[in-house]
C-alpha positions in Angstrom: 31.6 -55.6 72.6 30.1 -58.9 71.5 30.3 -60.0 67.9 28.1 -62.8 66.5 26.3 -63.9 63.3 27.7 -61.1 61.2 26.8 -58.3 63.7 28.6 -56.5 66.4 26.7 -55.2 69.5 28.1 -52.4 71.6 26.5 -51.8 75.0 24.1 -48.9 75.4 21.7 -48.0 78.2 18.8 -47.9 75.7 19.6 -50.4 73.0 22.8 -52.1 71.8 23.8 -50.6 68.5 24.0 -53.0 65.6 26.9 -52.7 63.2 27.0 -54.8 60.1 30.5 -56.1 60.2 30.8 -56.8 56.5 29.7 -53.4 55.4 30.7 -51.2 58.4 27.1 -49.8 58.4 25.8 -48.8 61.8 22.2 -48.1 62.6 21.2 -44.5 62.8 19.0 -43.3 65.7 15.3 -42.6 65.2 14.6 -39.2 63.5 13.3 -36.6 66.0 9.7 -35.6 65.5 10.8 -32.0 64.8 12.8 -33.2 61.8 10.0 -35.3 60.2 9.2 -33.4 56.9 5.9 -31.6 56.8 4.7 -33.5 53.7 5.0 -36.8 55.6 3.3 -35.5 58.7 0.4 -34.1 56.6 0.0 -37.5 54.8 -0.2 -39.5 58.0 -2.6 -37.0 59.5 -4.9 -36.8 56.5 -8.5 -36.7 57.8 -9.6 -39.1 55.0 -7.1 -41.8 55.7 -8.9 -45.0 56.8 -9.3 -45.3 60.6 -8.0 -48.9 60.4 -4.7 -47.6 59.0 -4.4 -44.9 61.6 -4.9 -47.6 64.3 -1.7 -49.3 63.1 0.4 -46.1 63.0 1.6 -46.2 66.6 3.2 -49.7 66.2 4.3 -49.3 62.6 5.8 -45.8 62.9 5.3 -44.8 59.2 6.8 -41.4 59.9 10.2 -43.0 60.6 10.0 -45.2 57.6 9.0 -42.5 55.2 11.6 -40.0 56.5 14.4 -42.5 56.6 13.8 -43.4 53.0 13.5 -39.8 52.0 10.1 -40.0 50.4 9.2 -36.7 48.8 6.7 -35.0 46.4 7.3 -35.8 42.8 9.1 -39.2 43.4 8.3 -42.3 41.4 8.1 -45.3 43.8 7.2 -49.0 43.7 5.5 -50.7 46.6 6.4 -54.4 46.0 4.2 -57.0 47.7 1.9 -54.2 48.7 -0.7 -56.4 50.5 -3.7 -54.3 51.5 -1.9 -51.1 50.5 -1.3 -49.5 53.9 2.1 -48.1 52.6 0.9 -47.5 49.1 -1.6 -45.0 50.3 1.0 -43.1 52.3 3.4 -43.0 49.3 0.7 -41.8 47.1 -0.3 -38.9 49.4 3.3 -37.8 49.7 4.5 -38.0 46.1 1.4 -36.2 45.0 0.1 -35.5 41.5 3.6 -35.0 40.0 4.8 -38.4 41.3 3.7 -42.0 40.8 3.4 -45.2 42.9 3.4 -48.7 41.4 1.6 -50.9 43.8 2.4 -54.5 43.1 0.9 -57.8 44.3 1.1 -61.3 42.9 -1.9 -63.6 42.7 -3.8 -63.8 45.9 -4.7 -67.4 47.2 -8.4 -67.8 48.1 -7.7 -67.5 51.8 -6.3 -64.0 51.3 -9.2 -62.7 49.1 -10.1 -60.2 51.9 -6.7 -58.6 51.5 -7.1 -58.5 47.8 -10.5 -56.9 48.1 -9.1 -54.3 50.5 -6.3 -53.4 48.1 -8.7 -53.1 45.1 -11.1 -50.9 47.1 -8.3 -48.7 48.4 -7.0 -48.0 44.9 -10.4 -46.4 44.0 -9.8 -43.6 46.5 -9.4 -40.2 45.0 -6.1 -39.6 46.9 -4.6 -42.6 45.0 -5.2 -41.4 41.4 -1.4 -41.4 41.0 -1.2 -45.2 41.8 -0.6 -47.7 39.0 -2.0 -51.1 40.0 0.4 -54.0 39.1 -1.1 -57.5 39.3 1.8 -59.7 38.3 3.4 -62.8 39.7 6.8 -62.4 41.3 8.5 -64.3 38.5 7.1 -62.1 35.7 9.9 -60.9 33.4 8.2 -57.4 33.4 7.4 -57.3 37.1 7.8 -53.5 37.3 6.3 -51.9 34.2 8.7 -48.9 34.1 11.7 -48.0 32.0 15.2 -48.9 33.3 16.7 -46.4 35.7 13.4 -44.6 36.3 12.4 -45.2 39.9 13.6 -43.2 42.9 12.8 -45.9 45.4 11.4 -49.4 45.8 10.2 -50.6 49.2 9.1 -53.9 50.6 7.4 -53.5 53.9 7.2 -56.5 56.2 6.8 -59.0 53.3 10.3 -60.0 52.2 10.1 -63.0 54.7 7.0 -64.1 52.9 8.7 -64.1 49.5 11.3 -66.4 51.1 8.9 -68.6 53.0 6.5 -69.0 50.1 9.5 -69.8 47.8 8.6 -67.0 45.4 11.1 -65.9 42.8 12.9 -63.3 44.9 16.0 -63.3 42.7 13.7 -62.1 39.9 12.2 -59.5 42.2 15.6 -58.2 43.2 16.9 -58.1 39.6 13.7 -56.2 38.5 14.2 -53.7 41.3 17.9 -53.2 40.5 17.0 -52.6 36.8 14.2 -50.2 37.6 16.0 -48.0 40.1 17.8 -44.8 39.1 21.5 -44.6 39.9 21.5 -43.7 43.6 17.9 -44.8 44.0 17.1 -46.8 47.2 15.8 -50.2 47.9 14.2 -50.2 51.3 13.3 -53.3 53.3 11.6 -53.4 56.6 11.0 -56.8 58.3 10.5 -58.7 61.5 13.8 -59.8 63.1 14.6 -63.5 63.7 17.4 -64.6 66.0 20.8 -64.3 64.4 21.9 -67.4 62.7 18.4 -68.8 62.0 18.5 -67.9 58.3 15.2 -68.5 56.6 14.0 -71.2 59.0 11.3 -69.0 60.7 9.8 -67.3 57.7 6.6 -69.5 57.7 6.4 -70.3 61.4 7.1 -67.0 63.3 7.0 -64.9 60.1 10.5 -63.6 60.9 13.8 -63.6 59.0 17.4 -63.4 60.0 18.7 -59.9 59.1 22.1 -61.1 58.0 20.5 -63.7 55.7 18.4 -61.1 54.1 21.3 -58.7 53.5 23.4 -61.4 51.8 20.3 -62.4 49.8 19.7 -58.9 48.5 23.4 -58.1 47.8 23.6 -61.1 45.4 21.7 -58.9 42.9 24.4 -56.2 43.0 23.0 -54.0 45.8 25.1 -52.8 48.7 23.8 -52.0 52.2 24.1 -48.2 52.6 22.1 -47.4 55.8 20.0 -48.8 58.6 17.8 -47.4 61.3 17.0 -48.4 64.9 13.6 -46.7 64.9 11.6 -49.9 64.9 13.8 -51.9 67.3 12.1 -53.4 70.4 14.6 -54.8 72.8 11.9 -56.5 74.9 11.2 -58.8 71.9 13.2 -62.0 72.4 12.4 -62.9 68.7 10.5 -66.0 69.6 7.0 -64.4 69.3 4.6 -65.2 66.5 4.4 -61.7 64.9 0.6 -61.6 64.6 0.1 -62.0 68.3 2.3 -58.9 69.0 1.5 -56.6 66.1 3.5 -53.4 66.3 5.7 -54.8 69.1 8.1 -57.0 67.3 11.8 -56.1 66.8 12.1 -54.9 63.2 15.1 -53.9 61.1 15.0 -51.1 58.5 17.6 -51.4 55.8 18.6 -49.1 52.9 20.3 -50.6 49.9 21.6 -48.9 46.8 22.9 -50.1 43.4 26.6 -50.9 43.9 27.9 -48.5 41.2 26.0 -45.7 42.9 27.4 -46.1 46.3 30.2 -43.5 45.8 27.7 -40.9 44.4 25.2 -41.8 47.1 27.6 -40.9 49.8 27.1 -37.3 49.0 23.4 -37.7 49.8 22.0 -38.1 46.3 19.0 -40.4 46.2 19.4 -41.6 49.8 17.1 -39.2 51.6 19.9 -38.0 53.8 
């Protein structure tokens, strides 16, 4: 067993298991296809989902993300830094008419107007009637327009590194997420892995972030790491790739945080999707 940079790696024929030393949280294996809930499968296979989205599915593996975070009908979810809305649409289709999705983006620079336009057009789709558009900067005091303790889950998909690299007010984001989540609610973060020990130095170059750096950053707001999945790991990635040249092939971590006071209750499965 080799320990370094806050992690322990134990040898395995397929992939070394990552154990977060400070928390004792080990990565769970990918969820077998037979155990992916029918609601998730139906949402991904919806015939009216955009073809461009479906082309990304093989690399992004949304079935694993949605199942790991326990997304279900009737849930209230926030998609923070939603980008073009790829995940927003899937959440909306799963939570259905009795649920709600708050799709948040900050101001788009001119060079990203195409992404903004895509997001706005997507939110006009009939399947996204349950989506609340949130156009607010990341330092807004009312970033998530919901009552305290009201959301089941908040997820940032592949964009936490951008908050760090662009020097956005992520402390405000994490505090807003903590306030909005129900006791036992989950804060899920998926991102591209940088080499251990690199911290935030590759967020604007390779568009990657050191997993241990991110965990410590999030836990400053009162969260505690509660789960992790190996479903998006790619051992062939030496973590020196520029992520946009290898879309869908980068080594990614998938983390599940909960409010610290809720950890004991969450261990019984409440609000964790387990």
